[in-house]
N, C-alpha and C positions, 0 to 999 in steps of 0.2 A: 504493500500500500504506500509506496514511496511518493506517489503523486497525490495522496489523499490529504485533504485539509485536516489538520489536527484541531480537535475541539477539547480544550482543557476545561473540565467540568466537575461538578459535584452532582450526583444523580438525583438528589431530592430538591435541587434548585430549579424553580420555574424559569428563571432567567436562562439557565443553561439548557433546560429542556426545549425552550422555544427555538434555540439555535439548532439543536439536534433534530427536532421535529421538522423544521423547514428544510434542512439538508436532506432528510429522508424523503419528504414529500416531493422534492424536486430532483431527486436522483443524483445529488452531489456526492462524490466519493469522499468519505470522511472516516476519520479514526478518532475514537474517544480516548482521551487521556484523563484518568481519574486523578483528582487533586484531593489529598487527605486534609480536609478542613479541620477535623477534630484534633489533629496533631500539629496544626499550624503551618502546613506545607505552603499555604498561600501567602504567608507573611515572611518568607525567607527565600533566599536564592536557592535554585535557579528561577523559581516562579516570578520573583520580583523583577527579574530582568525582562520578563515578558510583559508584566503589568505592575509598575511601581506602586499603584494604588492597592494592590493585593486583593483583587476581587476576581471571581469567576463570573462568566466565561471569558476565555481568551481563545482566539483562533490563530493558527499559523497556516497561511496559504503561500507556500514557497517562502520568499523573503518578507512577505507582508505579515505583520503581527497587528492584531486589532482586538480591542476590548470593548465592553458595553454591548449587551445583547441586542438592543435596538439598532445601534450603529452596525453591528455585524449583519443583522437582517437586511439592512439597506445595501450594504456592500455585496452580500451574496446574491441578492436579487438583481442588482445592477449588472453584476459580472456573469452570473450563471443562469438566472431565471427571470428575465426582464418582464415577463407577463405578470409577475407577482407585484410589480410596482408601476402603477400607471404613469404615463408621460403627460397625460392631460393635466394642465396646471391645477385645476380645481380638485380633481380626483387625487392627485399626488399630495396636495395640501391636506385633504381629508385623511389620507393614510398617515401623514405625519401628526395630525391631530390625535389619532388613536395611539400612535407610538408614545405621544406625550401622556395620554390617558393611562397607558400601561405603566409608564414610569412614575406617574403621580398617584392618582386616586386608586388605581388597582394595586400598586405596591404598598401604599400606606393604609389601604382598607383590608381586603381579603388576604393580601400577601402578608401584612403585619399580623393579622389575626392568626394565620397559620404559623407564623414564627413563634407565637406564644405557646400554642398547643403542641407543636411538633418539636420545637427546639428549645422551649423554655425561656424565650427572650423576655426580659422584664419590661414589657410594654403595656399600655393601657388597653385591655380587651374591649371595653365599652366604646372607647373612641374608635378603635379599629373597626368594630362592627357598625358603628354609626357612619363612618366614611364608606364602608362597603355598601350599606343600604342606599346611600345617595348615588354611589357609582353604578350600582346595578339597576336602580330605578331609572337612571338616565340611559343606560345601555339598553334596557328593555324598551323604553320609549323610542329610541333611535331605530330599533329593529322592526318597528311596526311597518309592515308591507315590504320588508327587505329580507332577502335570503342571506346576504353577506353584508359586512360593515360598510364597504365602499364599492360602488359600482355593482356589476352583475356577475362577478366571479370572485373567488377567494384571492386575497392579497396578504401581504405581510402584516397588515392590520389585524386580520383574524388570527394569525399565528401569534402575534404579540400578546393578545389578550387571553389566549386559550388556557395556558397552564394554571395560572393562579385563579382563573374563573372556575375551571373544571374541578380544582382541588379546594375550592372555598369551603365546602362542608368540613374539611379537616380542621378548619379554624372556627368552627361553630357558626358559620354563615350559610344559611339554607338557600338553595336554589329553587325550592318548590314554588315560591311566588313568581317565578320568572320563566314562563313557558317559551318565550321567544329566545331567550338566552340558552335554555336547554336545547332548543332546536338547532341553534347555531353550533353548539358543541357537538351534537350528533352529526351534523353535516361535515364538520371538520374531521371527526373520527371515522367517517365513511370514505374519506379521500384515500386513494391508493398510496401506500407508503407510510400511512399513519403509524407512529410509535407513541406509546403511552409513557407518561412519567410514573415511576413506582408509587403506588398508593401507600398511605400511612394510616394506621388505625388510630385516629385521633379525632377529637371533637365529635361532630355529628356522624363521622365515618367510623367511629370506634365500634 
């Protein structure tokens, strides 16, 4: 797999999973490199030479090294799967709006709620669930009459929101009130090449 893109990842990270998921859906040749977060591998060399911030995921594509999951999605789409990132100015802007949503409300809502139950992070669970409710209420409303988040086909916007949304019940955030969101998740899961993130028996999923 000498020509494979290396994805440095932690398997229970939704940020890492979105990169693996997109690579699998688009047929990109990739190799997973496990990073031992529990033992602090991400906070010392040689990992810090790849990403001085000490966060996963990081990809190596030949001599190109890139961090930040959403930046990686944009890079991979532009280089290997251009159909997943529209060139129409409005549609491309909409995709970036959902990448911001994934980095903002989704990470600080259901993502943070899951950090508490799965990893024992000392965060405020009520605040996380409150942010998650607003985020999912808005996402559910956006999906009214839509199959996908942007345009009439899947884009990296759908991939960016998938992992932490699908695993929200692990953080005690129910998806039962959101039939359109659940429908979107099922459509993503039905795409050829879909790979799941490992489930954790925590929260509502316990």
